C-alpha positions as CSV (number, residue, x, y, z in Angstrom):
1,M,9.6,15.8,-18.2
2,Q,6.3,14.9,-17.7
3,V,4.8,12.9,-15.0
4,K,2.4,10.4,-15.4
5,K,-0.6,10.5,-13.4
6,I,-0.2,7.4,-11.4
7,D,3.2,8.6,-10.9
8,K,1.9,11.5,-9.4
9,L,-0.7,10.2,-7.2
10,T,2.1,7.7,-6.0
11,M,4.2,10.8,-5.2
12,L,1.4,13.0,-3.5
13,S,0.8,9.8,-1.3
14,Q,4.4,9.8,-0.2
15,I,4.3,13.4,1.2
16,N,4.0,13.7,4.8
17,L,1.2,16.1,4.7
18,F,-0.8,13.6,2.8
19,E,0.5,10.3,3.7
20,E,-2.9,9.5,5.7
21,L,-5.3,10.5,2.9
22,E,-7.8,8.4,1.1
23,M,-7.5,7.8,-2.8
24,N,-10.5,10.2,-3.5
25,D,-8.7,13.1,-1.7
26,L,-5.3,12.4,-3.3
27,M,-7.5,12.6,-6.6
28,Q,-8.9,15.9,-5.7
29,I,-5.3,17.4,-4.9
30,D,-4.1,16.1,-8.2
31,R,-6.5,18.2,-10.0
32,V,-5.7,21.1,-8.2
33,S,-2.1,20.8,-8.2
34,D,0.8,20.8,-10.8
35,M,3.7,18.4,-10.3
36,Q,7.3,20.2,-11.4
37,P,10.8,18.8,-12.1
38,L,13.2,21.3,-11.3
39,K,17.1,21.3,-11.9
40,K,19.6,22.0,-9.3
41,G,20.4,25.5,-8.8
42,T,16.9,26.6,-9.6
43,V,15.5,29.5,-7.1
44,I,12.2,28.3,-6.7
45,L,11.1,31.6,-4.6
46,G,12.6,34.4,-3.0
47,P,11.7,38.1,-2.3
48,E,12.0,39.4,-5.9
49,K,10.2,35.7,-6.9
50,P,7.3,36.0,-4.5
51,M,4.7,33.2,-5.1
52,K,1.5,32.7,-2.8
53,A,1.7,28.9,-2.8
54,L,2.2,25.6,-1.0
55,F,5.2,23.7,-2.3
56,L,5.5,19.9,-1.6
57,L,8.7,18.6,-1.9
58,K,8.5,14.7,-3.3
59,K,11.9,13.9,-4.1
60,G,15.2,16.2,-3.3
61,T,16.9,18.6,-1.3
62,V,15.7,22.4,-0.9
63,R,17.6,25.0,1.1
64,L,16.0,27.7,2.6
65,Y,18.1,30.6,3.4
66,R,18.4,34.5,3.5
67,S,20.7,36.8,2.1
68,N,21.9,40.0,3.6
69,A,22.6,43.2,1.8
70,V,26.0,42.5,0.9
71,G,25.1,39.1,-0.5
72,K,26.2,36.8,2.3
73,Q,23.5,33.8,2.4
74,L,22.4,32.2,5.8
75,T,21.0,28.8,5.5
76,V,17.8,28.5,7.5
77,D,16.7,24.9,7.1
78,L,17.5,22.0,4.3
79,L,14.3,20.3,3.5
80,G,14.4,16.6,2.2
81,D,11.7,14.2,0.5
82,G,8.3,14.8,2.0
83,N,8.6,18.0,3.5
84,I,6.6,21.5,2.7
85,F,7.5,25.3,2.2
86,G,5.8,28.2,1.0
87,E,2.7,29.9,2.0
88,T,-0.7,31.1,1.7
89,S,-2.5,34.2,3.0
90,S,-3.8,32.4,5.8
91,F,-0.6,30.3,6.9
92,S,3.1,30.9,6.2
93,L,6.1,28.2,6.1
94,N,8.6,30.9,5.6
95,D,8.7,34.6,5.5
96,D,9.0,37.1,2.8
97,S,12.7,37.3,3.0
98,V,13.7,33.8,2.3
99,Y,14.8,32.0,-0.8
100,A,14.3,28.4,-1.6
101,E,17.0,26.9,-3.9
102,A,16.9,23.4,-5.2
103,M,20.2,21.6,-4.0
104,S,19.5,18.9,-6.0
105,D,17.3,17.8,-8.9
106,V,14.0,17.9,-7.7
107,Y,10.1,17.1,-7.8
108,I,8.0,19.8,-6.2
109,C,4.1,19.7,-6.3
110,V,2.7,23.3,-6.4
111,I,-0.6,23.8,-5.0
112,G,-2.2,27.6,-5.2
113,K,-3.1,29.5,-1.8
114,D,-7.0,29.3,-3.1
115,Q,-6.7,25.7,-3.6
116,F,-5.1,24.9,-0.6
117,E,-7.2,26.8,1.6
118,E,-10.3,25.2,0.0
119,L,-8.8,21.7,0.3
120,I,-7.8,22.2,4.1
121,S,-11.4,23.7,4.9
122,E,-12.9,20.7,3.1
123,N,-10.6,18.1,4.9
124,P,-10.2,18.3,8.7
125,K,-7.5,15.5,9.0
126,L,-5.5,17.3,6.4
127,A,-5.8,20.6,8.4
128,I,-4.8,18.9,11.7
129,K,-1.8,17.1,9.9
130,F,-0.9,20.7,8.4
131,I,-1.0,22.0,12.1
132,E,1.1,19.2,13.3
133,I,3.6,19.9,10.7
134,L,3.7,23.9,11.9
135,S,3.9,22.7,15.4
136,A,6.9,20.9,14.7
137,R,8.6,23.6,12.7
138,L,8.0,26.1,15.3
139,K,9.3,23.7,18.2
140,E,12.6,23.2,16.1
141,I,13.0,27.2,15.8
142,Y,12.5,27.6,19.6
143,E,15.2,24.6,20.1
144,M,17.8,26.2,18.0
145,S,17.1,29.6,19.2
146,E,17.9,28.4,22.9
147,N,21.1,26.9,21.5
148,L,22.7,30.3,20.4
């Protein structure tokens, strides 16, 4: 299923990371990103399927999980509409041992590492918003570890 250009721009504007950006900035992101519909059960990334990219979850639910040597899975996080995950060489929102699986039919926008790093170097507002998202995730991890 192909996403129309106007729909893609609307979807991009509703992702938390991009919600305050101007239309010109969204059009730049549109040029360097790929919007993909994925079916429930699709493993988006994992240790056997690494991908240096940032994934922007427009619609649906994605489960981040780890799997031990005997195949037991431990859910690390459940992400909903507007969340981001993945990594570039400069930033990581998860580690190499984490899987990401679509828990429902999802729409994701994929931005390659080089394109994302260029975007944040050219747009300070985007860089600050990304830092805020990283900080919030780190705070959640600290709070979870205190409750163990």
